[in-house]
C-alpha positions in Angstrom: 0.0 0.0 0.0 1.3 3.4 -0.9 2.4 5.6 2.1 0.4 8.5 0.7 -2.8 6.3 1.0 -5.3 7.6 3.6 -6.2 3.9 4.4 -4.1 2.3 7.1 -2.5 -1.1 6.4 -4.4 -2.8 9.2 -7.8 -1.8 8.0 -8.2 -4.4 5.2 -7.5 -7.4 7.5 -9.8 -5.9 10.1 -12.6 -5.6 7.5 -12.0 -9.2 6.3 -12.2 -10.5 9.9 -15.4 -8.6 10.5 -16.9 -10.1 7.3 -15.9 -13.6 8.3 -17.5 -13.1 11.8 -20.7 -11.9 10.2 -20.8 -14.9 7.9 -20.2 -17.4 10.7 -22.6 -15.7 13.2 -25.2 -18.4 12.8 -22.7 -21.1 13.8 -21.1 -19.4 16.7 -23.9 -19.6 19.3 -24.3 -23.3 18.8 -20.6 -23.8 19.2 -20.6 -22.1 22.6 -23.7 -23.6 24.1 -23.4 -25.4 27.5 -24.6 -29.0 27.7 -27.8 -27.9 29.4 -28.5 -25.4 26.6 -27.8 -28.1 24.0 -30.3 -30.4 25.8 -32.9 -27.6 25.7 -32.2 -27.0 22.0 -32.7 -30.7 21.3 -36.0 -30.5 23.3 -37.2 -27.7 21.0 -37.0 -30.0 17.9 -40.4 -31.3 16.9 -43.9 -30.1 16.3 -45.6 -27.5 18.5 -49.1 -26.0 18.6 -50.1 -22.5 19.7 -53.8 -21.7 19.9 -55.3 -18.3 20.8 -58.2 -16.0 20.3 -57.7 -12.4 19.4 -60.7 -10.0 18.9 -63.1 -12.8 17.9 -60.6 -14.4 15.6 -59.4 -18.0 16.4 -55.8 -18.8 15.5 -54.0 -22.1 15.4 -50.3 -22.2 14.6 -48.4 -25.4 14.1 -44.7 -24.9 14.3 -42.3 -27.6 13.1 -38.6 -27.2 14.1 -36.3 -29.6 12.4 -32.9 -30.7 13.5 -31.2 -29.0 10.6 -32.2 -25.5 11.6 -35.2 -25.2 9.3 -38.8 -24.5 10.4 -42.2 -24.6 8.9 -45.2 -22.8 10.4 -48.8 -23.6 9.2 -51.5 -21.2 10.3 -55.3 -21.5 10.4 -57.3 -18.3 11.1 -61.1 -18.5 11.6 -62.8 -15.1 11.8 -66.1 -14.4 13.6 -68.1 -15.1 10.5 -66.5 -18.5 10.1 -64.3 -17.6 7.1 -61.0 -19.6 7.1 -57.6 -18.3 6.0 -54.6 -20.6 5.8 -51.0 -19.5 5.7 -47.7 -21.4 5.3 -44.4 -19.9 6.3 -40.8 -21.2 6.3 -37.4 -20.1 7.5 -34.5 -20.9 9.7 -34.2 -21.2 13.5 -31.6 -21.4 16.2 -31.5 -21.5 19.9 -28.8 -19.4 21.6 -29.1 -20.8 25.1 -31.9 -18.5 26.1 -33.9 -17.4 23.0 -35.6 -19.3 20.2 -34.8 -17.2 17.1 -36.7 -17.6 13.8 -36.0 -15.8 10.6 -38.7 -16.1 8.0 -37.6 -16.8 4.4 -41.0 -17.4 3.0 -44.3 -15.8 4.1 -47.3 -17.6 2.6 -45.1 -19.0 -0.1 -43.4 -15.8 -1.1 -40.0 -14.3 0.0 -40.6 -11.3 2.4 -39.5 -7.9 1.4 -35.7 -7.3 1.8 -36.6 -4.1 3.6 -38.7 -5.9 6.3 -37.4 -9.4 6.8 -39.5 -10.9 9.6 -37.8 -12.3 12.7 -39.4 -13.8 15.8 -37.4 -14.0 19.0 -38.7 -15.5 22.2 -37.0 -16.2 25.5 -37.9 -19.9 26.2 -39.1 -21.2 29.6 -40.0 -24.9 29.5 -42.9 -25.6 31.7 -42.4 -29.4 31.2 -41.1 -31.7 28.6 -44.0 -31.0 26.3 -44.8 -27.3 26.7 -43.0 -24.0 26.9 -43.7 -20.3 27.3 -42.0 -17.8 25.0 -41.6 -14.2 25.9 -40.8 -11.5 23.4 -39.5 -8.7 25.6 -39.3 -6.2 22.7 -43.0 -6.4 21.8 -44.2 -7.5 25.2 -45.8 -10.7 23.9 -46.2 -14.0 25.8 -46.9 -17.1 23.8 -47.6 -20.7 24.9 -46.7 -23.8 22.9 -47.4 -27.4 23.5 -45.9 -30.4 21.8 -48.2 -32.3 19.4 -47.7 -35.3 17.1 -46.0 -34.7 13.8 -48.6 -34.3 11.1 -50.9 -32.2 13.3 -53.0 -29.8 11.2 -53.5 -26.2 12.3 
């Protein structure tokens, strides 16, 4: 590099290191999990059901978390007049030792806007082997999931 250059010699390796860390960020949490956190991550794998009513609308969400880090969410929404809407979402998930993090890559079969990629992050508190409570501290939302057999419909 030319001595007259305004860019210091150390800047390029620093930028390369930052880029590498950014690419590997999805792997780093799993590599640093305690055995107890790995056990909880294993416990999250499977099929989960969340049911709730919101303003006269009945919602059933079936969330499938696979061992490879992919998820599928099937949603059934019944409005007060009995009309049914079905949605299918997909994406990737990880557990960082405290939070279940989901990044949606398909929303009802279509990629989400690059300007607004949906994420869902919930602090996980297992109530038993087959149910957990998730808390989104940012949006102040509490959700409850219970384990159901694979193939359960929303």
